[in-house]
C-alpha positions, 0 to 999 in steps of 0.5 A: 531502536533499543527497546526491551520488547516482549517477543514475538514482535510485529511491525506496522510500518507507516508514513503517518496520517493514520486512519481506520486502515492503519487501525486495522493493521495494528489490530491484526498485528496484535493478534499475531504478536505480544508486542506491536511496533508502529513506525512513522517515517516519511521516506524521501527515497520513495517520492519521485515528486518533491511536492508530493513529499513536502505535502504529505500530511503529518500529525504525530500527536493524533497518530500516536493516540490512534496507534496506542488506542488500537493496541500498539506497544510502542510508536516509533518515530525515527529520524532520517539519520537513524534510518540512514546513518550513511549512504543507503544501500539501495535495494532494487525492486527488479523488473516488477518494480518497473511496471505499473506504479514503477512506470509513473513513479521512477525509483519508487519501489527501490525506495520502498524496499530500501526503507522497509529493509532498514526498518526490519533491521532496526526493529527486528520483528518476527511479523510485519503487516501491510495492507492490500491497497498498496498491492504492488508494494505488498507483492514486492515486499514479499518477494524481497523477504523471500529473496533475502531469506529474512525470518519475517512473516509478511501478513496481508491485510484487506483494504479498508473502505469508508461507507462510500467504498473509497479506499482509506488513504492518508492522501484522502484528506487533501481531497475536496468534496467534489474531488472525493466524489470523483475518487469514489468513481474508482471504486465504482469502476472496480465494482462494475468490472467485478460484475463481469464473468469474462476477462475481456468484458471485465477489462472493457468495463474497467477501462470504460468506467475509469475513462469517464471519472470526472477530473481523474487522470488515470495512469493505468487501469488493468487486469493482472495475475495477482501471483505474477503481476503479468497481464491477465489472460484467458487462463489466469485464475487469480485475476485482480484489477488495479487502478491508479491516477491523479485527481487535482494533484492527489495520487490515488490507487486501488485494486480489487479481486475479480471474483467471477473470473477464474478462481481467486485464492 
């Protein structure tokens, strides 16, 4: 990418189908940098399911308008050959990349880290903004930046929800009306777990509520230490609930800090 951008530069990597959640990332980036680059690239390396890749929503014209109206300096839509001019050097996500999402999406996080590193190499940002909805992804990108000693500050952005509480996601447009009602159940389960004051009760409430969501096939519903991704224990002070699964072929993930357990920072 050969652009003369005013520094510092903030990058907002996306796979398109932009929504209010992406808009919030762009606005945060705008407060940190003089130039904001929004990339749109659907990365095949992070899809273990070819149908999921081919069905991923695409709306470049609408995405460009939303990005520019939100404050983007440049909307970058690289080609596959631009990102991967030769056989890519795969970056391993390590042990944590094989937990939770990694169990059910083999190689997913290796693909995520590989493309994010390429985007960093090409855009040369000083800042990059990622949403907390994809919490394991955010965690692993921070770990990669630390391990490789990249001169980039990773900024965490809070999950944006619609009026029902459903976490904003590009995949939501594939949900039918009844599917959306089921999907809202994920948020309700997280909220219910967050009423608990003990770890044991929160875990019980979460798993019970998730198991009763109509048409939802859960892959996991668990409480973790958000600083290590270990399972939360009685001594954990930063407890986060994470949930993922499928509704009629659409994968949904969500998470929430358990504010009444320990001290979340």
